[in-house]
Residue, then its C-alpha position, 0 to 999 in steps of 0.5 A: m731256908r732250913i732255919c725259916v722252915s724250922v722257925l715257922f714249924a715251931l711257931i705253927l706247931g708250938s705250945s698254943f696247940r699243945i692240948v687241942h690243936p686243929l691243925k693236922m700236919s707233918y713235915t719231911i725235910i730232905s737235905y743233901s750234903e755234897k761234902d759227905k755224899t749223905l741225903n738226910i731226911e727228917n720227919r717231924f710230927f705232932a706228938d699226940d697225933f703220931q702217938r694215936c696213929i701208931n697205937q691204932e695201926y699196930n693196935q698196941r699202947y706204945d708210949l712213944k713220948r717216953f720211949y722215943n729213942t728206944h730200939e723197939i720204938r724206932a723199928v715200929v716207927d721205921n715200919f710205919t715210915n717205910t709203909y706210908l712214905k715212899i722215896k725213890l732216887n733214881e728208881k731205887i726205893l730208900t729203906f728208912n732205918c731211924s738214926n736219931s730221934d727227939y721229942v720236944e715237949d713244949a712243942n708237942l713234937f717228935y723228930f725222926r732222922y734218917k741218914f742215907t750214905n754214899i749218895v751222889l746226886k748228878k744232873d738228870n737224877n730223879l727223886v719221886v715221893e709218895n707221902r701218905i703219912l697219917l692221911n688215913y688217920f685224919k681227913d684234913q691231914k697236910n704233909g709238907l715237904v721241904l727240899n734243901l739240895s745244896k748246889s741245886t736248883v731244887e729248893k722247894t716246898v710241896e704240900f701233900d694231902s688226900e688229893h696229891i700224894y706223889e711228887a717227882i723231882k728232876f735235878t738240874k745242876h748236880e755234876 
């Protein structure tokens, strides 16, 4: 499923929209490795939109495309993410600290990855997502959420917009 979402995202957000793209979209992909007990979260943004929002949010002129992988930029992105994306697992808010980032120039995309270790998903666990990323900046912004939690009945895609910013998910199969 992750490959299909990646291909779809690359096609939608590919180089055909590189100069001016009317589509305002980001994706958050949450996957779980039962073997490693790790919850992995990846945020994907159009680079030009995200650059503009970060600079406007902090009244700075950060060069994200050139320095996306530096400690300073990751700290700024972490702060932005922690402000606009809230994920609670069983009432505990996850704090985002970027573990890896990429910029793909041909696709005009930033990828920021977060890893949460020592996570054990059990039956009746709850995941609550509040996603307001970029919604303050673009009236037509859409934020997708893709869940890929192994051995779970929770495999779904959610679309967030200014009318829908919360989603609660209950796990049913993890033991």
